[in-house]
Backbone as a ProteinNet text record, in pm:
[ID]
protein_1_A
[PRIMARY]
MRVTNDITVLNDDTPMSLCAESTKSIKLCAPYVKTEVFSDLLNNKQKTVPADLITKINLRNYHNNSSDLEAIQRTLENGGCVYNCSNLHAKVYIFDETKCIITSSNLTVSGLKRNAECGIFTDESAAVDSALTFYNYIKSRDDVGRITEREIKKISDLLSRIPPIPRISYPKLDLPVSTDTNVTAISSGLSGWKRDVFLSLGQFEELFTSNEISLMAAQLKEKYPHNNHREAKIRQILQQLRDLGLVEFSSPGIYRKLWI
[TERTIARY]
-2522.3	-2456.2	-2560.2	-2534.7	-2627.1	-2547.9	-2613.8	-2546.8	-2606.6	-2522.7	-2565.7	-2482	-2546.7	-2474.9	-2358.7	-2386.1	-2288.6	-2174.1	-2180.4	-2077.3	-2136.9	-2072.5	-2119.9	-2072.3	-2165.1	-2132.7	-2135.3	-2023.8	-2012.2	-2060.7	-2107.5	-2132.5	-2075	-2084.7	-2017.8	-2080.7	-2201.3	-2265.6	-2223	-2157.1	-2122.4	-2034.3	-1923	-1841.9	-1919.3	-2005.2	-2082.3	-2178	-2242.6	-2336.7	-2266.3	-2148.3	-2074.1	-2021.9	-1984.4	-1944.2	-2060.5	-2178.3	-2295.9	-2333.8	-2309.3	-2346.3	-2243.5	-2122.7	-2015.6	-2043	-2016.8	-2040.8	-1914.6	-1802.8	-1680.5	-1560.2	-1532.8	-1412.3	-1422.3	-1350.8	-1338.4	-1190	-1136.3	-994.4	-985.4	-928.4	-922.5	-777.4	-755.3	-620.1	-626.9	-574.5	-577.6	-470.8	-395.8	-291.4	-346.2	-463.4	-521.3	-655.1	-670.6	-796.4	-835.2	-962.8	-1013.7	-1115.1	-1115.9	-1198.2	-1346	-1395	-1538.2	-1584.3	-1507.1	-1542.4	-1519.6	-1405.4	-1370.8	-1465.1	-1507.6	-1603.3	-1734.6	-1778.2	-1900.9	-1886.7	-1770.6	-1747.1	-1753.5	-1685.6	-1683	-1820.2	-1895	-2028.1	-2126.7	-2101.4	-2190.9	-2167	-2049	-2017.8	-2074.8	-2092.5	-2133	-2017.4	-2047.4	-1942.9	-1849.8	-1900	-1817.2	-1729.8	-1746.7	-1670.6	-1543	-1426.3	-1301.1	-1278.4	-1226.7	-1192.3	-1045.2	-963.6	-820	-787.2	-674.6	-638.1	-489.5	-459.6	-324.1	-326.2	-236.2	-234.4	-91	-76.5	54.7	70.4	160.2	185.1	285.1	238.7	321.3	292.8	389	367.3	325.8	384.5	352.2	206.2	153.8	13.9	-81.3	-43.6	-126.3	-116.6	0.2	20.2	-61.1	-67.3	-141.7	-286.3	-331.8	-472.6	-519.8	-428.1	-472.6	-508.8	-464.5	-502.4	-514.6	-591.3	-619.6	-563.9	-484.6	-434.5	-549.1	-653	-768	-834.3	-832.3	-890.7	-814.4	-681.4	-600	-633.5	-646	-680.1	-813.8	-911.8	-1043.8	-1037.4	-953.3	-938.4	-888.3	-785.9	-730.3	-831.9	-905	-1004.4	-1116.1	-1142.2	-1246.5	-1192.8	-1069	-1013.6	-949.6	-933.8	-871.7	-720.8	-654.7	-509.7	-476.7	-368.4	-324.3	-181.3	-156.5	-23.8	22.3	149.6	205.8	289.9	242.4	320.2	357.8	484.3	522.6	521.3	518.8	509.7	375.3	274.2	142.1	75.4	15.1	-68.1	-198.6	-207.7	-325.5	-443.8	-565.6	-688.7	-771.4	-776.2	-844.5	-925.3	-1052.5	-1140.6	-1206.9	-1186.5	-1230.8	-1328.9	-1439.5	-1546	-1576.9	-1562.1	-1589.4	-1507.9	-1404.2	-1318.4	-1398	-1514.5	-1597.4	-1633.7	-1612.2	-1645.3	-1533.7	-1508.7	-1406.1	-1429.7	-1373.6	-1370.3	-1223.9	-1192.2	-1059.3	-1082	-1023.4	-1065	-950.7	-972.5	-877	-911.3	-1021.6	-1071.8	-1008.3	-954	-910.8	-1032.3	-1009.6	-1117.6	-1128.1	-1161.7	-1176	-1304.8	-1349.5	-1469.5	-1444.4	-1327.7	-1295.6	-1296	-1236.5	-1228.1	-1362	-1452.3	-1580.3	-1693.3	-1679.3	-1793.5	-1762.8	-1639.4	-1613.2	-1535.4	-1432.7	-1342.8	-1404.5	-1352.2	-1386.5	-1296.6	-1351.6	-1275	-1329.3	-1249.7	-1291.2	-1260.5	-1354.7	-1332.1	-1426.4	-1396.7	-1485.4	-1521.1	-1640.4	-1683.3	-1696.8	-1650.9	-1663.7	-1683.4	-1758.8	-1767.3	-1720.3	-1651.2	-1593.2	-1475.7	-1480.3	-1388.2	-1241.5	-1206.3	-1065.7	-1014.2	-1097.8	-1057.8	-1045.1	-1140.6	-1135.3	-1013.7	-986	-869.3	-739.7	-733	-614.4	-597.9	-709.6	-705.3	-661.9	-713.1	-677.9	-530.1	-479.4	-337.2	-250.6	-291.7	-218.8	-219.9	-335.2	-349.5	-257.7	-261	-179.4	-31.1	3	143.5	195.3	118	159.4	176.4	80.5	81.7	202.8	251.5	360.2	498.9	507.9	638.2	725.5	855.6	948.9	952.7	924.8	932.5	798.1	702.2	570.1	557.2	529.4	521.9	378.5	359.3	228.2	224.2	121.8	110	31.1	84	17.6	-13.4	-77	-106.9	20.8	131.6	258.2	300.6	293.7	329.8	231.5	103.5	2.5	29.2	59.5	88.1	212.7	315	438.1	415.3	339.7	309.7	229.5	132.5	51.3	137.8	234.9	325.9	410	460.5	540.9	457.8	333.7	246.6	219.7	209.7	182.3	299.6	417.7	537.4	560.9	496.6	522.8	427.3	477.4	388.6	287.4	162.2	61.1	97.1	42.1	66.1	-22.8	34.1	-50	-126.6	-249.2	-329.6	-392.1	-412.6	-483.2	-601.3	-702.2	-825.4	-811.8	-729.3	-714.6	-578.2	-503.6	-529.4	-513.1	-562.8	-556.7	-417.6	-332	-195.2	-157.3	-82.3	-23.4	107.1	127.7	252.5	324.3	407	469.4	573	585.3	692.2	823.4	933.8	1063.6	1093.6	1168.1	1205.6	1286.8	1380.3	1464.1	1378.8	1274	1186.1	1116	1067.5	998.2	1092.1	1212.2	1309.1	1342.4	1361.1	1390.1	1273.9	1151.5	1032.9	1020.2	1042.5	1031	1140.6	1264.1	1375.8	1361.1	1292.5	1273	1180.6	1103.6	1015	1076.1	1201.1	1272.5	1387	1441	1554.2	1644.5	1766.2	1859.7	1890.1	1891.8	1923.3	1825.9	1696.7	1597.9	1632.2	1663.9	1696.2	1825.4	1926	2054.9	2046.6	1974.2	1960.7	1876.6	1766.6	1681.3	1760.4	1838.5	1918.5	2029	2082.7	2188	2137.3	2006.9	1949.4	1951.6	1969.3	1970.4	2082.3	2187.6	2301.1	2276.4	2168.4	2141.3	2030.4	2020.7	1911.7	1781.7	1672.3	1542.8	1548.6	1611.5	1632.4	1773.2	1784.9	1917.2	1914.5	2032.1	2040.1	2100.9	2100.6	2159.2	2308.8	2370.9	2514.2	2542.3	2444.4	2463.8	2459.2	2408.4	2399.2	2538.2	2633.2	2769.7	2831.6	2797	2847	2791.3	2660.8	2600.6	2659.6	2683.5	2741.3	2878.7	2958.2	3091	3080.8	2984.7	2967.4	2920.7	2846	2791.8	2882.4	2998.1	3089.9	3135.8	3166.4	3216.2	3110.5	2983.9	2877	2839	2851.4	2815.7	2933.8	3045.8	3169.1	3159.2	3067.8	3059.4	2959.3	2891.9	2798.8	2873.3	2893.6	2968.3	2878.6	2750.9	2655.3	2574.6	2645.4	2577.8	2495.5	2545	2468.9	2337.2	2340.1	2216.2	2120.7	2177	2094.1	2029	2104.7	2050	1938.1	1954.2	1847.1	1720.7	1741.1	1626.6	1559.6	1639.3	1585.4	1511.4	1562.5	1494.4	1356.8	1344	1212	1119.5	1173.3	1091.3	1052.5	1145.2	1112.5	1010.7	1018.1	916.5	778.1	764.8	634.2	589.3	675.3	634.3	605	611.4	577.6	686.7	812.1	921.9	1011	1005.4	1088	1002.6	1027.6	958.1	1058.5	1023.5	1104.2	1054.1	1116.3	1065.4	1081.3	1195.8	1224.8	1343.7	1379	1490.5	1617.6	1666.1	1788.8	1772.6	1649.5	1624.7	1527.1	1563.5	1481.1	1447.4	1336.5	1295.2	1263.8	1319.7	1284.8	1147.8	1055.1	919.6	904.5	1003.9	996.5	1122.6	1113.7	1231.7	1193.9
1097.1	1186.1	1278.6	1408.9	1503.9	1605.3	1670.8	1767.4	1905.8	2005.2	2142	2233.8	2309.4	2400.1	2330.6	2209.6	2132.1	2075.5	2086.8	2029.1	1908.4	1794.2	1674.3	1674	1666.2	1663.8	1519.5	1473.6	1335.4	1318.8	1200.3	1163.5	1024.8	976.2	849.7	730.8	746.7	636.5	628.2	732.9	736.5	619.4	590.9	475.9	344.6	329.8	207.5	191	301.2	296.7	262.5	323.2	297.9	154.7	99.9	-40.9	-131.4	-102.5	-184.4	-177.5	-61.8	-41.5	-98.6	-124.2	-169.5	-310.8	-332.2	-462.8	-525.2	-447.2	-498.7	-497.6	-384.2	-376.8	-263.3	-281.1	-178.2	-166.1	-45.8	-22.5	83.9	44.8	131.6	164.5	287.8	333.6	422.8	373.3	449.7	396.1	483.9	436.1	374.1	421.1	369.5	302.8	180.7	107.5	41.3	51.6	-9.3	-117.6	-221.7	-339.1	-305	-220.5	-187.4	-130.9	-36.7	26.4	-69.7	-137	-222.7	-341.2	-394.3	-504.7	-460.5	-337.8	-284.6	-272.1	-224.2	-210.1	-345.5	-443.9	-575.7	-642.2	-617.8	-675.6	-610.1	-485.1	-413.6	-449.1	-493.7	-521.5	-656.2	-673.4	-801.6	-900.6	-1026.1	-1124.3	-1146.1	-1130.3	-1157.3	-1038.6	-926.1	-805.9	-799.6	-802.4	-797	-658.5	-657.2	-531.6	-537.2	-457.1	-452.5	-330.4	-338.7	-233.1	-200.5	-72.3	-21.7	46.9	7.8	65.5	79.8	115.3	136.6	35.8	-59.5	-160.7	-104.2	-82.7	-20.6	-90	-164.9	-242.7	-155	-36.6	54	97.6	123	163.4	52.2	-73.3	-185	-200.7	-176.6	-192	-89.7	34.5	136.7	150.3	56.7	47.4	161.8	236	339.7	279.1	156.6	80.8	-65.3	-145.3	-282.7	-384.8	-476.5	-585.5	-674	-685.3	-768.9	-721.5	-589.9	-536.9	-587.8	-597	-650	-796.9	-869.1	-1011.1	-1031.8	-948.5	-961.1	-941.5	-849.9	-825.7	-950.9	-1014.1	-1135	-1248.5	-1261.6	-1368.7	-1352.2	-1227.1	-1200.2	-1201.5	-1248.9	-1263.1	-1138.8	-1035.2	-912.6	-917.5	-825.7	-811.5	-692	-703.8	-596.7	-559.1	-428.1	-377.6	-281.4	-289.9	-205.4	-94.7	29.1	148	217.5	205.4	246.8	397	477.7	623.2	677.2	593	631.5	736.4	835.7	932.3	958	920.2	946.7	859.5	915.5	839	851.1	743.2	740.9	612.5	624	507.8	506.6	399.5	392.1	276.3	302.7	203.9	179.5	53.3	12.7	91.8	158	240.4	347.9	385.2	490.3	599.1	572.2	668	665.3	778.9	775.2	884.4	859.4	956.5	987.8	1115.4	1161.8	1245.9	1205.5	1262.1	1266.9	1335.9	1334.7	1225.7	1153	1054.8	917.9	865.8	726.9	635.9	505.2	408	370.3	471.2	455.9	524.5	490.6	555.8	705.8	741.6	884.2	954.2	890.1	951.5	971.5	875.7	881.8	942.9	947.7	991.7	1105	1115.3	1209.6	1333.1	1312.9	1423.7	1519.5	1642.8	1738.6	1707.9	1638.9	1595.1	1662	1656.7	1716.7	1619.4	1606.2	1516.8	1547	1490.1	1507.7	1370.8	1363	1247	1290.5	1206.4	1241.1	1116.7	1133.1	1030.4	1087.2	1200.8	1261.7	1175.4	1130.1	1025.9	1064.8	1188.6	1230.4	1223.9	1267.4	1265	1121.7	1035.9	895.9	826.5	855	795.3	838.3	963.7	1012.8	940.4	922.3	850.5	705.7	643.9	505.5	493.6	590.7	592.2	602.9	690.5	704.3	573.3	509.3	383.6	276.5	262	160	191.2	319.5	359	318	348.5	311.2	159.4	87.7	-59	-120.5	-54.7	-111.4	-65.4	25.8	74.9	-36.9	-26	-128.9	-138.9	-27.3	-27.7	-57.5	-103	-140	-292.1	-351.3	-497.3	-547.6	-667.6	-732.2	-817.4	-797.9	-863.8	-993.4	-1098.8	-1228.9	-1274.7	-1390.7	-1448.5	-1468.9	-1495.7	-1519.6	-1396.8	-1277.1	-1155.3	-1126	-1150.2	-1125	-1209.4	-1337.2	-1426.5	-1380.7	-1336.5	-1293	-1165	-1070.6	-946.2	-977.3	-1066.5	-1104.6	-1166.4	-1248.1	-1309.1	-1201.9	-1104.7	-998	-914.6	-885.9	-807.7	-880.4	-1012.5	-1089.8	-1087.1	-1053.5	-1051.5	-916.7	-811.8	-677.2	-645.8	-596.7	-561.5	-456	-466.5	-366.2	-229.9	-125.6	10.8	37.3	66	98	227.6	232.4	354.7	390.8	520.2	566.3	649.8	659.4	725.9	877.5	934.9	1080.4	1118.2	1203.9	1256.4	1148.3	1172.1	1072.2	1072.9	991.5	983.1	837.8	814.1	682.9	677.9	571	553	433.3	455.1	342.1	272.5	142	69.1	109.2	75.7	121.6	64.5	143.4	101.6	-27.5	-38.5	-157.6	-283.1	-272.8	-387	-427.3	-328.4	-356.7	-416.2	-361.3	-412.6	-557.8	-587.6	-725.2	-818.2	-770.1	-851.7	-877.7	-774.3	-790.4	-882.5	-859.3	-939.2	-1086.4	-1114.9	-1255	-1327.6	-1251	-1310.9	-1318.1	-1274.5	-1279.2	-1378.4	-1418.8	-1511.6	-1483.8	-1537.1	-1528.6	-1386.4	-1365.6	-1234.1	-1127.1	-1160.1	-1060.7	-1007.1	-1095.9	-1053.9	-973	-1017.8	-949.4	-809	-796.7	-665.1	-573.8	-626	-545.3	-491.7	-577.1	-533.1	-436.8	-457.4	-369.8	-228	-215.6	-82.6	3.1	-60.4	13.8	114.7	100	192.1	321.9	326.6	442.8	530.2	653.2	742.3	692.5	761.7	720.8	712.1	810.8	808.5	758.8	669.6	626.5	609.5	601	599	468.8	452.3	332.5	324.1	436.5	433.8	343.6	333.8	251.6	101.5	65.3	-75.9	-138.6	-65.2	-118.1	-137.5	-47.3	-61.2	-188.2	-210.6	-331.5	-456.4	-449.4	-564.1	-597.9	-495.3	-517.5	-576.4	-528.3	-576.8	-722.3	-763.7	-899.4	-997.3	-949	-1035.2	-1153.6	-1128.5	-1236.7	-1344.1	-1301.1	-1398.4	-1473.9	-1406.2	-1469.6	-1461.2	-1528.4	-1514.2	-1569.3	-1662.5	-1726	-1657.1	-1553.7	-1478.2	-1360.8	-1365.3	-1260.3	-1151.1	-1156.9	-1056.8	-1002.4	-965.2	-923.5	-796.2	-700.1	-576	-603.9	-688.8	-724.5	-797.5	-882.8	-956.1	-860.3	-761.1	-664.2	-583	-544.8	-471.5	-557.3	-687.2	-778.7	-787.7	-796.4	-806.3	-677.7	-562.8	-436.2	-433.4	-493.1	-503.4	-589.8	-698.7	-787.2	-719.4	-643.7	-568.8	-459.4	-402.7	-304.3	-366.7	-487.4	-551.4	-612.7	-606.5	-641.4	-516.9	-400	-275.4	-222.7	-261.4	-220.3	-114.4	-101	-5.1	61.9	189.7	264.9	308.2	291.4	344.7	486	584.4	721.6	783.3	761.9	810.3	730.5	739.5	659	677	566.2	570.5	616.5	650.1	699.5	603.8	558.3	466.3	529.6	485.3	532	410.6	410.3	306.1	338.8	244.4	267.5	225.8	151.3	112.3	158.7	272.8	329.1	366.9
-515.2	-610.2	-672.3	-673.8	-735.3	-816.5	-909.9	-996.3	-973.2	-946.7	-924.6	-1011.8	-1101	-1190.5	-1261.6	-1315.9	-1393.5	-1309.7	-1177.9	-1091.6	-1020.2	-1035.2	-968.5	-824.5	-731.6	-589.3	-541.6	-487.4	-444.3	-301.6	-270.4	-131.2	-108.2	14.9	46.8	-24.4	-80.9	-151.9	-298.4	-349.5	-491.5	-533.7	-464.8	-506.6	-500.3	-399	-386.2	-504.4	-542.3	-654.1	-784.5	-805.1	-928.2	-932.9	-817.1	-811.3	-852.1	-799.1	-828.3	-975.6	-1038.4	-1178.9	-1275.5	-1229.1	-1318.7	-1368.5	-1497.1	-1557.8	-1616.6	-1622.4	-1684.8	-1591.6	-1529.3	-1446.4	-1345.4	-1234.8	-1132.3	-1099.6	-1108.7	-1081.5	-971.8	-858.6	-742	-709.3	-669.2	-637.9	-514.8	-401	-276.2	-182.4	-117.1	-25.2	102.8	149.5	273.7	243.7	290.5	271.3	403.7	436.9	559.5	523.9	604	574.9	566.1	656	657.9	524.1	471.5	344.3	228.5	230	117.9	106.8	219.8	216.9	154.3	186.7	126.8	-24.4	-68.2	-212.4	-282.2	-224.8	-286.7	-282.7	-175.7	-165.4	-260.5	-297.7	-388.9	-535	-566.4	-707.3	-750.4	-881.1	-934.4	-922.6	-892.2	-864.4	-981.6	-1103.6	-1221.8	-1261.4	-1194.6	-1230.4	-1146.6	-1209.3	-1131.2	-1070.9	-948.8	-880.6	-842.3	-909.2	-883.2	-797.5	-727.5	-633.4	-641.3	-651.6	-629.8	-494	-404.8	-271.4	-223.2	-97.7	-36.8	76.5	59	160.2	261.2	383.5	486.4	619.3	669.1	791.5	908.2	916.6	1027.4	1021.4	900.8	887	930.9	903.6	948.6	1100.2	1154	1297.7	1377.3	1324.5	1399.3	1352.3	1266.7	1223.5	1136.8	1074.9	981.6	845.9	822.3	703.3	745	668.7	710	610.7	660.9	577.2	530.5	611.8	575.7	446.8	422.8	299.6	177.7	190.5	81.8	60.6	171.3	165.1	95.1	128.5	66.7	-84.9	-129.2	-272.8	-343.1	-286.5	-346.6	-344.2	-235.1	-223.7	-325.7	-367.1	-466.1	-608.8	-624.9	-759.6	-816	-733.7	-781.8	-770	-839.5	-832.6	-742.9	-667.5	-578.6	-614.1	-623.5	-657	-548.2	-514.3	-409.8	-469.9	-455.4	-493.2	-362.9	-323	-188.3	-167.3	-274.8	-257.3	-307.7	-306.8	-356.9	-268.6	-331	-259.2	-333.1	-459.2	-541.6	-501.4	-521	-499.6	-627.8	-703.1	-833	-841.4	-878.2	-886.1	-1023.6	-1099.9	-1239	-1254.6	-1320.9	-1333.7	-1481.4	-1524.5	-1663	-1765.4	-1720.9	-1807.8	-1880.9	-1821.6	-1881.5	-1781.3	-1653	-1548.1	-1444.7	-1380.5	-1275.9	-1171.3	-1055.6	-946.9	-919.3	-914.9	-873.5	-749.2	-637.3	-510.1	-409.9	-300.5	-189.6	-88.7	-110.7	-13.7	-31.2	77.1	79.8	95.1	78.5	96	243.3	324.3	468.9	512.4	630.7	684.2	699.5	748.8	763.4	628.6	528.1	396.6	329.5	346.3	275.9	357.5	490.9	571.7	669	718.7	828	784.4	703.1	670.2	569.5	568.2	462.6	343.9	244.9	128.7	2.8	-103.1	-230.3	-342.6	-437.6	-549.6	-663.9	-779.6	-895	-952.3	-1008.2	-1084.6	-1230.1	-1321.5	-1461.9	-1547.2	-1655.1	-1758	-1891.7	-1885.6	-2005.8	-2051.3	-2175.8	-2221.8	-2209.5	-2240.4	-2233.4	-2090	-1995.4	-1854.2	-1804.2	-1840.2	-1798	-1858.7	-1985.9	-2050.9	-1982	-1939.9	-1869	-1735.4	-1664	-1536.6	-1557.3	-1663.1	-1693.6	-1732	-1807.7	-1844	-1719.8	-1627.2	-1500.9	-1423.9	-1413.8	-1339.6	-1399	-1530.2	-1596.1	-1585.9	-1587.9	-1572.3	-1434.3	-1329.9	-1194.7	-1184.9	-1237	-1227.9	-1298	-1402.8	-1483.2	-1440.9	-1343.7	-1300.9	-1246.1	-1269.2	-1222.7	-1070.7	-1002.4	-855.8	-790.3	-868.4	-815.9	-820.3	-704.5	-695.7	-691.5	-741.4	-733.1	-607.1	-526.9	-397.2	-411.2	-350.4	-353.8	-211.3	-202.1	-70.7	10.5	-57.2	12.4	92	30.3	102.2	215	190.5	293.1	417	397.5	510.6	585.5	511.6	576.5	656.1	600.3	671.9	798	786.4	902.2	1011.6	970.8	1068	1137.6	1061.3	1120.8	1218.1	1181	1268.5	1400.6	1393.7	1514.9	1611.5	1563.9	1647.2	1714.4	1662.4	1711.8	1827.2	1939.6	2050.9	2008.7	2056.1	2020.9	2077.2	2016.7	2063.5	2184.3	2301.3	2417.3	2393.8	2440.6	2426.4	2560.6	2581.9	2700.4	2654.4	2737.3	2695.5	2692.8	2781.9	2781.8	2840	2773.5	2639.7	2535.1	2414.5	2309.6	2246.2	2300	2252.4	2229.5	2121	2101.9	2179.4	2252.7	2326.5	2267.4	2165.1	2096.4	2182.7	2160.9	2227.1	2162.1	2225.5	2176.1	2039.5	1961.4	1826.8	1831.6	1927.9	1936.1	1953.4	2035.9	2058.6	1929.2	1853.9	1729.5	1625	1614.8	1518.4	1549.4	1676	1716.8	1682.1	1707.8	1678.7	1529.5	1448.2	1303	1251.2	1294.1	1243.3	1279.2	1390.6	1429	1332.7	1255.6	1156.3	1018	1005.5	878.4	889.7	778	779.6	660.9	667.9	556.7	514.8	386	330.6	379.1	387.1	430.6	569.2	660.2	796.3	799.1	725.8	728.1	668.2	557.7	495.3	583.4	639.3	726.7	845.6	910.1	1024.8	981	862.8	812.2	789.2	760.9	737.8	864.6	980.4	1106.1	1116.1	1038.2	1044.7	968.1	889.7	806	865.5	815	852.9	789.5	818.3	762.6	610.6	545.8	402	372.6	276	232.3	81.1	19.3	-126.3	-174.9	-306.4	-366	-341.1	-302.2	-270.6	-150.9	-59.5	59.6	29.2	-88.2	-122.5	-132.1	-189.1	-199.7	-61.5	33.3	169.3	233.9	219.3	275	211	78.4	8.7	65.3	93.6	151	291.1	369.7	506.5	509.5	408.1	405	330	286.7	211.8	294.2	421.8	507.1	528.9	540.3	564.7	438.1	322.2	194.9	99.1	131.5	53.1	-88.6	-111.4	-243.1	-335.6	-284.4	-368.6	-430.1	-559.5	-628.9	-684.3	-650	-699.9	-582	-478.2	-355.4	-373.7	-451	-470.6	-541.2	-643.1	-713.6	-619.3	-533.3	-437.6	-338.1	-291.6	-195.8	-260.4	-386.7	-456.4	-465	-490.3	-494.7	-358	-252.6	-118.2	-79.6	-121.3	-92.8	-157.9	-276.4	-339.5	-255.2	-201.2	-118.1	12.8	72.4	194.1	165	44.6	2.9	4.4	-48.8	-58.1	73.6	175.4	311.6	392.8	328.2	395.3	486.1	461.6	547.7	485.1	353.2	280.4	174.5	152.1	47	-57.8	-184.2	-293.5	-320.2	-257.9	-263	-401	-463.9	-597.9	-648	-776.9	-826.9	-744.2	-689.3	-611.4	-468.3	-426.6	-290.5	-222	-102.3	-26.1	109.3	166.1	298.4	385.3	505.9	600.7	660.9	652.2	702.1	846.9	897.9	1038.7	1108	1176	1242.4	1385.1
[MASK]
++++++++++++++++++++++++++++++++++++++++++++++++++++++++++++++++++++++++++++++++++++++++++++++++++++++++++++++++++++++++++++++++++++++++++++++++++++++++++++++++++++++++++++++++++++++++++++++++++++++++++++++++++++++++++++++++++++++++++++++++++++++++++++++++++++

């Protein structure tokens, strides 16, 4: 990190240095995280300093290796908390609540070393406080879930059921397996309400609204005749599917299927 004409110029070592210097807390916010980078961050920090993460849990991103489930696992193993914001795009990194980086860079090798990215570092209290307010707001939203070992194990199980994406050396193209095959593989790793709601989503477009919940509730009446709160149950299940990276809460009342 160097300063030129009052502008702080970041490099890929800046987050690592700030992690090493932190003595109280590290708060990270990025939709994409890769194990190589995240392991370096955790290894650079002091063991007693908690490192929490807000990220985007998306099964498809883990399947195509644009983000790593192992990075989430490492955070939990190091005593940090992980939160899933399914429509996250912000990248904000806060250190000791006195310094922060606001940047376009994800916590990936491409983001920190290869891509043309732009970001600022500041220790100006008003700016840091604003970043911290944003971080805490995201963490406290009703549609943001806290990820535990239970979700990690379930996501890992679902990933093991999905056929890998075939690749060829030239041209560089992903050749995905058929959607039907993937849906079948994923549904085989679900049971009960989760499986029924996931399969029921197949009748809708990529985006669907809360209006469709009543339709699903009516369709599932025959299978669950004694449940008189089916719509509430479906909303609960959609939250669980969100934290497995299968559904995104795009905005109030609007949902997006992440595996189509």
